[in-house]
C-alpha atoms as one frame of an Amber mdcrd trajectory, in Angstrom:
protein
 115.970  58.215  63.653 113.660  56.641  66.430 114.623  56.796  69.641 113.759
  53.824  72.255 113.084  54.801  75.518 112.502  52.172  78.368 111.722  52.575
  81.851 111.950  50.079  84.021 109.782  50.349  87.705 107.902  47.941  89.513
 104.864  49.195  88.441 103.202  52.695  86.881 101.352  55.017  88.805  98.930
  57.574  88.728 101.587  59.946  89.100 103.703  58.942  86.619 101.472  58.085
  83.671 101.000  61.515  82.287 104.868  61.851  81.464 104.879  58.485  80.089
 102.194  59.278  77.564 103.605  62.560  76.130 106.582  60.635  75.255 104.909
  58.005  73.762 103.297  60.155  71.653 105.996  61.841  70.255 106.893  60.505
  66.601 110.402  60.515  66.973 110.159  58.103  70.203 109.742  54.216  70.660
 108.572  54.478  73.947 108.160  51.496  76.695 107.627  51.045  80.237 108.571
  47.469  81.540 106.413  46.570  84.971 109.088  44.792  86.916 106.899  43.508
  89.972 103.530  41.887  90.659 101.172  44.311  91.145  99.818  43.704  95.065
  95.995  43.605  95.681  96.549  47.248  97.555  97.744  48.529  94.530  94.961
  47.556  92.206  92.434  48.841  94.779  94.230  52.210  94.131  93.606  51.931
  90.558  97.358  50.948  89.434  96.337  47.946  87.296  96.369  49.337  83.580
  97.227  46.113  82.316  94.863  45.845  79.210  94.403  50.036  79.235  98.181
  51.064  77.949  99.531  49.953  74.773 103.449  50.955  75.809 103.257  48.673
  78.995 104.991  45.300  79.067 104.388  42.960  82.246 107.932  41.297  82.710
 107.644  40.713  86.387 108.208  36.969  85.881 110.628  36.967  82.805 113.923
  38.532  83.809 115.707  37.697  80.532 113.353  39.869  78.700 114.253  42.734
  80.953 117.911  41.900  80.052 117.074  41.894  76.615 115.136  45.114  76.367
 117.686  46.945  78.334 120.354  45.620  75.791 118.427  47.242  73.182 117.608
  50.758  74.144 118.835  53.868  73.327 117.882  55.629  76.698 116.937  53.533
  80.219 115.131  55.072  82.814 114.986  53.067  85.851 113.788  52.912  89.494
 116.528  51.614  92.169 115.560  48.179  93.166 112.862  47.823  90.588 114.762
  45.346  88.303 118.210  43.350  88.749 121.117  45.844  89.348 122.793  44.046
  86.383 120.822  45.405  83.975 122.148  48.524  84.734 125.898  47.541  85.763
 126.077  46.363  82.237 124.707  49.687  80.796 127.037  51.409  82.889 129.926
  49.544  82.041 128.856  49.597  77.707 128.629  53.605  78.719 125.005  53.592
  77.343 122.855  56.362  78.465 121.475  55.231  81.685 118.866  57.598  84.076
 118.546  56.752  87.839 115.128  58.188  88.814 114.553  58.024  92.413 112.998
  59.347  95.575 115.118  60.202  98.733 117.262  57.053  99.909 117.279  58.369
 103.520 113.549  58.297 104.279 114.410  56.085 107.649 117.012  58.146 108.726
 120.822  56.522 108.657 118.857  52.984 109.734 118.904  52.653 105.891 122.788
  52.238 106.003 121.798  48.428 106.605 119.917  47.878 103.450 121.669  46.004
 101.037 119.925  47.446  98.459 121.865  50.837  99.596 125.369  49.072  99.052
 124.229  47.676  95.459 123.803  51.089  94.411 126.887  52.174  96.499 128.711
  49.848  93.978 126.717  51.376  90.828 127.436  54.837  91.938 130.906  53.911
  92.196 130.832  52.705  88.459 129.042  55.285  86.714 131.794  58.020  87.798
 132.631  59.256  84.076 130.105  57.355  82.427 126.986  58.243  80.665 124.815
  57.613  83.823 122.598  60.634  85.552 120.044  61.228  88.244 116.574  61.978
  87.797 115.616  63.612  91.557 112.144  62.866  92.569 112.421  65.583  95.531
 114.359  67.863  97.015 116.648  65.468  98.893 117.394  62.905  96.553 120.603
  64.757  95.141 122.386  64.640  98.454 120.943  61.558  99.701 122.744  60.021
  96.149 125.515  61.982  96.574 126.673  60.786 100.161 126.840  57.441  98.799
 128.891  58.158  96.044 127.512  59.123  93.278 129.245  61.996  91.070 128.203
  65.185  91.611 126.884  67.406  88.868 124.888  64.540  86.923 121.668  65.308
  88.690 118.573  66.788  87.582 115.047  67.692  89.425 112.490  65.840  88.368
 109.025  64.924  90.066 105.861  63.301  89.256 103.363  64.883  87.072  99.556
  63.521  88.047  96.769  64.956  85.725  96.068  68.505  85.733  92.623  70.210
  87.005  90.314  70.533  83.908  89.239  74.230  85.634  88.661  75.336  89.073
  85.885  77.102  90.261  86.276  78.904  93.322  84.224  81.090  95.677  85.217
  83.241  98.849  84.224  82.475 102.346  85.050  83.770 105.818  86.306  80.728
 107.060  89.703  79.347 106.287  89.087  76.344 104.778  91.750  73.474 105.024
  91.671  69.782 102.523  93.922  67.186 103.843  94.199  64.184 101.685  96.068
  60.705 102.432  96.456  57.526 103.577  95.897  57.579 107.303  99.015  55.733
 108.138 101.890  56.374 110.679 104.241  58.713 108.741 101.365  60.557 107.087
 100.233  62.068 110.582  96.834  62.739 110.301  96.291  63.204 113.914  98.561
  66.617 114.021  95.731  67.776 111.913  93.408  67.358 114.828  95.699  69.405
 116.824  95.938  71.961 114.509  92.228  72.169 114.640  92.399  72.476 118.531
  95.061  75.611 117.916  92.629  77.261 115.566  89.933  77.103 117.859  92.332
  78.511 120.619  92.973  81.413 118.387  89.499  82.112 117.754  89.710  81.646
 113.660  87.052  80.241 111.695  87.780  77.564 110.193  86.900  74.199 108.595
  88.796  70.727 107.612  87.503  68.264 105.505  89.980  65.066 105.453  89.660
  62.701 102.242  91.357  59.050 103.116  90.955  55.966 105.414  93.398  53.713
 106.863  94.381  52.236 110.255  94.395  55.724 112.118  91.096  56.678 110.990
  89.061  55.692 114.299  91.810  57.514 116.415  91.233  60.666 114.123  88.045
  60.320 114.590  88.011  59.949 118.386  90.449  62.813 118.777  87.943  65.099
 116.611  85.236  64.310 119.316  87.467  66.033 122.042  86.960  69.481 119.589
  84.858  72.160 120.666  82.960  72.413 117.722  82.587  68.594 116.729  81.242
  69.932 112.957  84.191  71.501 112.046  86.148  68.323 111.026  84.645  66.412
 108.519  86.492  62.777 107.916  84.983  61.877 104.148  86.914  58.708 103.970
  87.822  57.439 100.593  86.403  59.047  97.535  87.086  58.839  93.843  89.769
  61.162  92.239  87.051  63.639  90.789  85.167  64.218  94.115  88.332  64.761
  95.425  89.538  67.323  93.114  86.257  69.212  93.534  86.964  69.487  97.516
  90.470  70.451  96.437  89.067  73.388  94.350  87.039  74.603  96.682  89.700
  74.486  99.538  91.670  77.663 100.501  94.594  75.512 101.123  95.710  72.008
 101.234  98.054  71.085 104.289 100.757  68.394 104.303 101.782  66.785 107.394
 103.900  63.812 106.526 107.413  63.401 107.840 110.696  62.741 105.690 109.000
  59.704 104.177 106.807  61.153 102.440 109.706  61.190  98.791 107.334  63.658
  96.818 103.793  63.971  97.805 101.827  64.116  94.117  98.191  65.768  95.910
 100.466  68.841  95.883 100.715  68.813  92.340  97.306  68.504  92.272  96.256
  71.390  94.444  98.562  73.387  92.766  96.670  72.811  89.850  93.490  73.663
  91.116  94.748  76.842  92.138  95.010  75.643  95.945  97.816  76.950  98.051
  99.894  74.336  99.952 101.063  74.198 103.730 103.803  71.584 104.249 106.377
  70.293 106.544 109.652  71.080 105.667 111.052  67.107 105.012 108.108  66.274
 102.296 109.869  65.852  98.924 108.187  68.271  96.620 109.077  71.260  99.045
 111.290  73.867  97.714 110.906  71.579  93.791 106.998  72.938  93.867 106.135
  74.049  97.114 107.844  77.293  97.014 107.730  79.336 100.790 105.954  82.409
 100.487 105.227  81.737  96.947 102.433  79.348  95.960 102.307  78.154  99.611
 104.249  77.996 102.849 106.873  75.454 104.484 107.045  75.210 108.122 108.570
  73.355 110.413 107.975  69.726 111.097 105.047  69.216 113.904 105.459  72.414
 115.094 101.647  73.170 115.328 101.940  76.673 115.839 103.881  77.268 113.030
 101.285  75.411 110.953  98.479  78.161 112.116 100.896  81.078 111.588 101.290
  79.918 108.050  97.575  79.035 107.679  96.551  83.082 108.564  99.335  83.712
 106.007  97.626  81.751 103.660  94.279  83.648 104.186  96.148  87.405 103.979
  97.775  86.517 100.776  95.255  84.061  99.177  95.057  85.654  95.865  98.913
  85.927  95.212  99.459  82.588  96.339  96.434  81.640  94.081  97.706  83.083
  91.066 101.566  81.726  92.266 100.057  78.484  92.140  98.464  78.059  88.589
 102.026  79.548  87.436 103.566  76.526  89.007 101.770  73.655  87.114 102.398
  75.643  83.955 106.001  75.004  84.194 105.655  71.758  86.366 103.788  69.279
  84.559 103.761  66.320  82.179 104.018  67.814  78.684 106.764  70.018  79.521
 108.877  67.261  81.707 108.468  65.120  78.284 109.899  67.871  76.038 112.742
  68.797  77.976 113.835  65.171  78.589 114.142  65.032  75.102 115.643  67.665
  74.685 118.442  66.955  77.207 118.790  63.730  75.872 119.544  65.150  72.433
 121.899  67.393  73.519 123.944  65.306  75.428 124.364  62.623  72.163 125.352
  65.669  70.393 127.991  66.934  72.690 128.600  63.253  75.264 128.847  65.546
  78.523 126.543  66.693  81.137 124.875  70.449  80.342 122.279  71.993  82.152
 119.565  73.767  79.657 116.983  74.685  82.154 117.539  77.346  84.704 114.114
  76.394  86.893 111.669  73.762  87.023 111.941  70.194  85.260 115.026  68.767
  84.260 117.157  71.917  85.572 120.232  71.566  88.182 119.457  69.357  91.153
C-alpha cells in the first residue's frame, strides 16, 4: 500500500532536500513537498530556487484551497509552524490524522516572543493535540522544552535536524598551526566579530593559528577593520561568499569549525558539513545543533557563549585530541544523515499505525526521544 506524505513549508532549502529526496525515492511512498510562500530574491540568490529541478515540489503559495486539499488527502503531514494556515493543522488534529510539527526553537529572541500572535495560535493547536495523533520533530536541542512550555504534550517529541549533502571524501594534511574556519552570513546574531576577539586571545597566548572566514553581510567591513588591529594582519583571511564546493575544500583542510552564533541559530547546518568532512566543531552552547550532533568532548567542544577564554581553551583541546575528534566526527554523520533519518521516519510511521500509540524505537540519533 502506497503512503502519501505531504511536507508543508515556506520553501525547500538545501539542508532539507536530501531528506526529502530519500522519501521520494522510496517505492512505498508518494511524497510531495508543498511550498507555501513566494521565494524572496535573497533566497533565490542563495540557491533555494528549485521549482524546475525537483519533481516532488509543488508551489502552492497562491492557492490555499489546494493546500487544504493536499492536507486532507495525505496519510501523513509534516508541517513547519507558521508556514501554512493553522486551520490546515487544526482540521487534521480534530480528525485525528497523523501529523508532525517540524520546528526550530520558538524562543530564539527570548521571552519577548510571547507577544507573537503565531505563538498563541501554536498554543491553541498544542492544546487540541493532547491525546491526538500529533507529534513533534525537533530541529534542535531546545525545541522540545519550548513547545512543552506552551502546552505541547510531553512524550511525543522526537530528535530531528537538518541533513545537508555529505562530503564526497575529505583529504586532510597536518599542520603546526591550528587552522580555524568560520562560515556564515556576517550578521548580528552570527556574531562574526567574536572571531577577531578569539584571534587576539590566541595571539596573546602565542598560539600559532590561521583563520579563514567565509561569508559576507552588513558586518563584513567592521570585521575587516578589526582584523587590521591584529599583530599579524595575515592571520585572518576574509574570503566573502564562495561556491559550496570551494567551502568544502576549505573545511576539509581545517582543524576546527568555530560557530559563534547566539540562541537565534536554530540548528546550524554548517556543523553537519564540517563533521561530514571530518572536521571537529567548537560551538557556543545555545546553538540548536549542540548536544544533538555536536557532543562535548566527542566530536568537538561546547563552550559558554561569548566566553573568549573558554573558546581558546576548547581550541587547544581540539589540537591535543584531534585524531579522536576527527574519527568521531565521521561516526556522527554515519548516524545523522538523510538516509538514516528517512528510513527511521518511515519505520516510526509504520509502527504508529500498527500500535496507535507513541513508541521510542531508537536509542540515539534521528527520531530518538527528544
